[in-house]
N, C-alpha and C positions, 0 to 999 in steps of 0.2 A: 576589543575582544577579537581573538583570532579563531575562535571555535566555529566550525562549519555547522550550518543547520543540519539536524539529523533527518535522514530520509525515512519516511514511513511507507510501508507497503500494505495495501488494502486488497484483500481477496474477496471478490463478490461473485455470487451465483445468480443466474437469471431464473426467476420464478414469476411466471406470467402474472401480471403485466409489468413487474418491476424488478430491478436488481436488488439483491439483499446482501448486506455485508456479512461475511462469515468470520473473517479474521482480520485484525489490524495488528501489525508487528513491525519492529525495526529490523528484523532478521529476514533478508532477502531469500535465503535458502529455505527457511521454514515456510514462507509465503508460496514459493514455487512448488514445494513438496505437497502442501495442502491443496493447491490448485490441481496438481497431477492426480491426487487421491480422489478428488471430487469428479473429475472427468469433463463432460461436455458442459457448454454454456457457462464457462468460468472466465473471469478476467482478473488480472493482477495490475493494480494501479500503483505507480511510484509517485509519491508526493514529497517534494523537497521545498520547504518554505524559503522564500527569498530573505536575505539578511536585511535588517532594517537600515534605512539610510541614516547616516549621522552617528552610527555606533563606532566607538573607538576602542 
């Protein structure tokens, strides 16, 4: 299989004492726009799963 694993973007905001997920999307621009809208104490994580070994 030649498909690349899809990258997922997670937008989180810090609300004491924990991080809370606000948005999970495959669209990077949407994630960045949402983070910019929220303002302070926001992070965008990029998650790309590793391909399984032995897949052909």
